[in-house]
C-alpha positions, 0 to 999 in steps of 0.5 A: 818518550813512548811511541804510540802505535796507531796503525800497522806501521804508523806511530807518533809521540805526544808532547805535553799540553803546555808552553815550551819550557826548560822543564819540558824540553820544549816537548809540546808538539807531536811527531810521527813516523811510519816504518816501511820496508826501505826505511823510516819516514818521520813527520816533524822533528820536535822542539829541541835537538835532545828531543829529536835524539830521543825520538831517533833512539826510540825508533831504533828500538823498534826497527833497524831501518834508517831514517830516509826522510823527515817531512816538515808539516810547517816551520814553527819552532816546536816542530823544527828545532830537532831537524839538525839531528835527522839531517846529520843522520842522513835523512832528507828533509821535505817541506813546502817552499813557502817556508823559505820566506820564514827561514830568511826572516828576522822573526825566525832569527829572533825566535831562535835567539830568544829560545837560546835563553828561554829554553836553555840548555835544550836550545843553545848556540849549537842549535840551528835552523835547517832548510829542507833538502827537497822543497816542494811547491804543491801536492806531492807523492813520496813512495818509500818501500812501497808505502805511499805518502801523499803530501797535501799542500793546504796552506795558507792556513795555520801557516803559509807552508802547511802540509798534511801527510796522508798515508792511505795504506795505513788509513792515517793522516798526520795533520800537523797544526791544522788540528789541535786536540785537548787544548786551545789552538795557536792561531798566530798569523794564520789565515783562518778562512783557508784553515777552516776550508782545509778542515772541511776538506779533511772532514769530507775524506773521513780518515780513520785516524788523525794524528794532530800537531798537538794532543792525542790521536783521534779515531773520531776524526769528524768530531775532533776536526770540528772542534778546531774548526768551530773555535776558528769559526767562533773567533771569526764571527765574534771578532768579525762583527766587532771589526765591521762595527768599528768596535774597539778590540778590548770592548769586543773581547770583554762582551764575548761569551767564551764559556764554550772554550774557557775550560780548555787547556791554555785558554788563559795563555792563548785565547786573547792573543788568538782573538786579537790576531783574528780581529786584525785579520777581519779588519784586513778582510773588510778592507778588501 
């Protein structure tokens, strides 16, 4: 785990472009951190307690400052299973209140149960879901050591609770899974219409550096944000036409030209499910 410096006081660690597995310790997402005069603010906690401890150790090699806060961009497993390490180290956990519904759901419980088998020994009976100490309801400013963190609520998009973290003094935006680089996005139960609108707003702000939830950081934000946006738009166009025409999903998927995206990592794993979830979403939108 090697922190990459992207601004004067801002860093991130980059997960691999793969599905979570025992071999990669579920290190498939990014986490960031900013060193301030009064402590370190971490963005996301990675996909296992062992990874979180490795991140904590890596930060300790750069600064003696303690971790004051961990901001959670969203409550997907690969971003939160390390939270308990930071909570035990005394950090405050900040997240959007919309995540509480997920934390109380069977989905979260069953996902953790399955991960204890599929990702052992990195996820085990001691791994637990950690609630925020500070739930926020909308856009919020956090100031630590004179550094401003603008927490912008952009959900429902990738998830209902999506946050992006703008650090204007550093010229850096930590975008969470609003942005994927170098791989097909995971769409899941996303609200892709609002996701696209949120990306358009980010494009208007023209950040100098964007740290995505997955993949390398970007200093060409316009181009890289457009890739995620264009993929989502293509899914909506192709699957929306099929839903409006009452075309069966299998037939619609087979006739769609995926050549623009099929060479991207994880296309074979994720694209069909992304398309199917978008097909169901477009059916629901057509009925409204």
